[in-house]
C-alpha positions as CSV (number, residue, x, y, z in Angstrom):
1,M,54.8,257.0,66.7
2,T,56.4,253.6,66.2
3,T,54.5,250.1,67.0
4,P,56.2,248.1,69.5
5,I,57.1,244.4,68.4
6,L,57.6,241.5,70.9
7,L,59.5,238.8,69.3
8,V,59.0,235.3,70.8
9,T,61.9,233.0,70.1
10,G,63.1,229.4,71.5
11,F,63.7,225.9,70.1
12,L,61.0,223.3,69.3
13,G,58.6,222.6,72.2
14,G,59.7,225.1,74.6
15,G,56.4,226.5,75.0
16,K,56.2,229.4,72.4
17,T,52.6,228.8,71.5
18,T,51.5,228.5,74.6
19,L,52.9,231.9,75.4
20,L,51.2,233.4,72.4
21,R,48.1,231.8,73.6
22,R,48.5,233.0,77.1
23,I,49.3,236.6,75.7
24,A,46.1,236.6,74.0
25,A,43.8,235.4,76.4
26,E,45.3,237.9,79.0
27,S,45.1,240.9,76.7
28,S,41.3,241.1,75.9
29,G,40.6,244.4,75.0
30,R,44.1,245.2,73.7
31,R,44.4,245.6,70.1
32,L,47.1,243.0,68.8
33,I,48.3,241.6,65.9
34,L,50.0,237.9,66.1
35,I,52.3,236.6,63.4
36,V,52.8,232.9,63.7
37,N,56.0,231.4,61.8
38,E,55.8,228.0,61.1
39,F,59.0,225.7,59.6
40,S,56.6,223.4,58.3
41,S,54.1,224.3,55.5
42,T,51.5,223.0,57.6
43,D,49.7,225.4,60.0
44,V,48.9,224.1,63.3
45,D,50.4,227.0,65.7
46,G,48.6,229.7,64.1
47,G,45.0,227.7,64.3
48,L,45.6,227.1,68.1
49,V,46.3,231.0,68.6
50,R,43.1,231.8,66.7
51,T,41.0,230.1,69.5
52,E,42.2,232.6,71.8
53,A,42.9,235.7,69.8
54,G,40.3,235.6,67.1
55,A,40.8,234.8,63.4
56,G,41.4,238.4,62.2
57,A,44.2,238.8,64.7
58,V,46.5,235.9,63.6
59,I,48.7,236.0,60.6
60,D,50.8,233.0,59.4
61,V,54.0,232.7,57.7
62,A,54.4,229.0,57.1
63,G,57.0,226.9,55.3
64,G,60.4,228.1,56.4
65,S,61.7,230.6,58.9
66,I,61.0,234.4,58.6
67,F,64.8,235.0,58.9
68,C,65.9,232.6,56.0
69,R,66.4,234.2,52.7
70,C,63.3,231.6,51.4
71,K,60.9,233.5,53.3
72,V,62.5,236.9,54.4
73,T,60.9,238.7,51.5
74,E,57.6,237.5,52.2
75,F,57.8,238.7,55.9
76,I,59.2,242.0,54.9
77,E,56.4,242.3,52.3
78,L,53.9,241.5,55.1
79,L,55.2,244.0,57.7
80,G,55.2,246.4,54.9
81,T,51.4,246.0,54.7
82,L,50.7,246.4,58.3
83,P,50.8,250.1,59.0
84,S,47.8,251.3,57.5
85,R,45.8,248.5,59.3
86,I,47.8,249.4,62.7
87,A,46.5,253.3,62.1
88,A,43.0,252.3,61.1
89,E,42.3,249.7,64.0
90,A,44.4,251.4,66.5
91,I,46.7,248.3,67.0
92,E,48.6,248.5,70.3
93,G,51.4,246.0,69.4
94,V,52.7,243.2,67.1
95,V,53.8,239.8,68.7
96,I,55.8,237.6,66.3
97,E,56.6,234.0,67.1
98,A,59.6,232.8,65.0
99,S,60.0,229.4,64.0
100,G,61.8,227.1,66.4
101,M,64.6,226.9,63.9
102,A,65.0,230.6,63.5
103,D,68.0,232.7,64.5
104,P,66.6,236.1,65.7
105,R,69.6,238.1,65.8
106,T,68.7,239.7,62.3
107,M,65.5,241.3,63.5
108,E,66.6,244.9,64.3
109,K,68.9,244.9,61.1
110,L,65.9,243.9,59.1
111,L,63.8,246.8,60.4
112,Q,66.9,249.4,59.7
113,E,67.6,248.0,56.0
114,T,63.9,248.3,55.1
115,G,63.2,251.6,56.6
116,F,60.7,249.9,58.7
117,S,62.0,251.5,62.1
118,R,60.1,254.3,61.1
119,F,56.6,252.2,61.9
120,Y,58.1,249.7,64.5
121,R,60.4,249.3,67.4
122,L,61.7,246.0,68.8
123,A,60.2,246.5,72.4
124,R,61.2,243.0,73.6
125,V,62.7,239.7,72.8
126,V,61.6,236.8,74.9
127,A,63.3,233.2,74.5
128,V,61.1,230.2,75.8
129,L,63.2,227.1,76.7
130,D,62.8,223.6,77.8
131,P,65.6,223.4,80.3
132,A,66.3,219.8,79.6
133,S,66.3,220.0,75.9
134,F,68.5,223.5,76.1
135,L,71.0,221.4,78.0
136,K,71.2,218.6,75.9
137,L,70.9,220.2,72.5
138,H,72.8,223.7,72.9
139,A,76.2,222.7,72.1
140,M,75.3,220.7,69.0
141,L,72.8,223.4,67.4
142,P,74.1,226.9,66.9
143,V,70.5,228.2,66.6
144,L,69.8,227.6,70.2
145,V,72.7,229.8,71.3
146,A,71.6,232.4,68.7
147,Q,68.3,232.6,70.3
148,I,69.6,233.0,73.8
149,Q,71.9,235.9,72.5
150,A,69.2,237.7,71.1
151,A,66.9,237.5,74.2
152,D,66.0,240.3,76.6
153,V,64.0,237.9,78.8
154,I,64.4,234.1,79.0
155,L,61.7,232.0,80.2
156,L,62.9,228.7,82.0
157,N,59.8,226.8,81.1
158,K,58.2,223.6,82.5
159,A,60.1,224.3,85.6
160,D,57.5,221.8,87.5
161,L,59.1,218.6,85.3
162,Y,62.6,219.3,86.2
163,S,65.0,218.9,89.7
164,E,66.5,221.7,91.2
165,D,69.8,220.7,89.7
166,T,68.8,220.8,86.4
167,M,67.0,224.3,86.5
168,R,70.3,225.8,88.1
169,A,72.6,223.9,85.3
170,A,70.3,225.6,83.0
171,E,70.4,229.0,84.4
172,T,74.0,228.9,84.5
173,A,74.3,228.0,80.9
174,V,72.0,230.6,80.0
175,R,73.5,233.5,82.0
176,H,77.2,232.2,80.3
177,L,75.4,233.1,76.9
178,R,73.4,236.3,77.8
179,P,74.7,237.8,81.1
180,V,72.4,240.7,80.8
181,A,69.1,238.9,80.3
182,E,66.2,238.5,82.6
183,I,65.7,234.8,83.7
184,A,62.4,233.5,84.9
185,R,61.4,230.4,86.0
186,T,57.9,229.5,84.7
187,I,55.0,226.9,84.3
188,R,53.3,227.0,81.1
189,C,54.7,230.4,80.5
190,A,52.9,232.1,83.2
191,T,54.8,235.3,84.5
192,P,54.1,238.8,85.2
193,M,55.5,240.8,82.5
194,E,55.1,244.0,80.5
195,W,55.3,242.6,76.9
196,F,55.9,246.1,75.4
197,P,58.1,248.3,77.5
198,P,58.5,251.7,76.6
199,Q,62.3,251.4,76.3
200,A,64.2,248.5,74.9
201,P,67.5,247.5,76.5
202,P,70.8,247.7,74.3
203,R,71.1,244.8,72.0
204,P,74.4,244.2,70.4
205,L,73.0,241.8,67.9
206,V,74.7,240.8,64.8
207,G,73.1,238.0,62.5
208,S,72.6,237.4,58.9
209,Y,69.9,235.7,57.2
210,A,70.1,232.0,56.5
211,A,71.0,231.2,52.8
212,C,68.3,228.2,53.0
213,R,66.3,226.2,55.4
214,D,68.6,224.8,57.9
215,P,69.9,221.2,56.8
216,Q,69.9,220.0,60.6
217,F,66.3,219.5,60.5
218,E,63.6,217.7,58.1
219,T,60.0,218.0,58.2
220,L,57.3,215.2,57.6
221,T,53.6,215.4,57.7
222,L,51.4,212.3,58.6
223,E,48.3,212.4,57.2
224,A,45.7,210.4,59.0
225,V,42.9,208.8,57.0
226,A,41.2,207.3,60.1
227,P,41.4,207.7,63.8
228,P,45.2,207.3,64.3
229,D,46.5,204.8,66.9
230,F,47.7,206.9,69.6
231,E,49.4,203.8,71.4
232,R,51.1,202.8,68.3
233,L,52.5,206.2,67.4
234,R,54.0,206.7,71.0
235,A,55.7,203.5,70.7
236,G,57.2,204.4,67.3
237,V,58.1,207.9,68.6
238,E,60.1,206.1,71.6
239,R,62.0,203.8,69.5
240,L,63.4,206.9,67.4
241,R,63.7,209.4,70.4
242,E,66.8,210.7,69.3
243,D,65.8,211.5,66.0
244,I,62.7,213.4,66.5
245,Y,62.5,216.8,67.9
246,R,58.9,217.5,67.9
247,I,55.6,216.1,67.0
248,K,52.3,218.4,67.1
249,G,48.9,218.3,65.0
250,V,45.0,218.4,65.9
251,V,43.5,214.8,64.9
252,I,40.0,213.6,65.2
253,G,40.4,210.6,68.2
254,S,38.7,207.3,68.5
255,N,35.6,209.1,70.1
256,G,35.0,211.5,67.4
257,A,36.3,214.6,69.3
258,A,39.2,217.0,68.1
259,E,42.5,216.2,70.1
260,F,45.7,218.0,70.1
261,W,48.7,215.4,69.9
262,E,52.0,216.6,70.4
263,D,55.5,215.3,71.7
264,D,58.2,217.8,72.6
265,G,61.0,215.3,73.8
266,H,59.0,214.2,77.2
267,G,56.7,211.4,75.3
268,L,53.6,211.8,73.1
269,I,50.6,213.5,74.9
270,R,47.0,214.1,74.0
271,S,44.7,216.8,75.4
272,P,41.3,218.3,74.1
273,A,41.8,220.4,71.2
274,P,40.7,224.3,71.8
275,P,36.9,224.9,70.9
276,G,37.0,225.6,67.1
277,A,40.5,224.2,66.3
278,A,40.5,222.5,63.0
279,P,42.1,219.0,62.1
280,T,45.7,218.9,60.8
281,P,48.0,216.4,59.6
282,L,50.7,215.7,62.4
283,V,53.7,217.5,61.7
284,V,57.1,215.7,62.5
285,I,60.3,217.8,62.7
286,C,63.3,215.3,62.9
287,R,67.0,215.2,62.4
288,A,68.2,215.6,58.9
289,G,68.9,212.1,57.2
290,A,66.6,210.4,59.5
291,E,63.2,211.3,57.6
292,K,63.0,208.0,55.8
293,R,63.1,206.0,58.8
294,V,61.0,208.3,60.9
295,S,58.1,208.1,58.0
296,A,58.4,204.4,57.8
297,A,57.9,203.9,61.5
298,L,55.2,206.3,62.1
299,A,53.1,206.1,59.1
300,A,51.6,202.8,60.0
301,A,50.0,204.4,63.1
302,V,47.9,207.0,61.3
303,S,46.9,204.8,58.1
């Protein structure tokens, strides 16, 4: 009997980690393994998911995309270690969150070529999108198109933030790229869904492993040596809005409490970190070629 896989994909800031945390929180009593793939070498998302799923349920693959040649061997080795654990612990499904820069069209090819199709089946591919970000960037970034083409279900997330015109435009663009996909408007990825359906729809996916990390992106980490200056950081981000795709991290604020800071294109915000979340550096993903000016502009806010 094969173990079902739910593959979660989508560009930076769409809400993939929110979806994983929701699945973990709503799957109490259901035995799952969650694999979290970070483009950065700093694990932020895995720590957040652990607060819902528990430490033993979450496995990190950091430092590149699992569908890139630099990380695919590590990913394959990981998949190879899991069948014995799945049998021993009666695991019911595996959830994989791919990096926001990942092209997921190679997943079924990977299972076939490795022989892992004996152990796993790709039950569902879900793409989580920020509608406005998708409309702005998909013509410039082929990986966004690949993520849509791979998906069975597309969540147009953050529906409460956008006008009806924006939502309709995003639906039209998505439908053009993947006519047969199920599309749902969501707020914080809330939707009634069976994540592991017994039968997957046909997917004529054609993809290949990336030769290297995507040259269109660069990753920086900002280490806070003292409580960082939120307003100064926010002002710096706004000056470089066109260069920055994503910021995230758990920091200790001026009140001594752990806070989750993030910017997904809508401005830097902060919120209480989930209980038990450990501090991390701030991870910044920016446009390639902009890393020096981004680092220079933001470093002073955290030093």
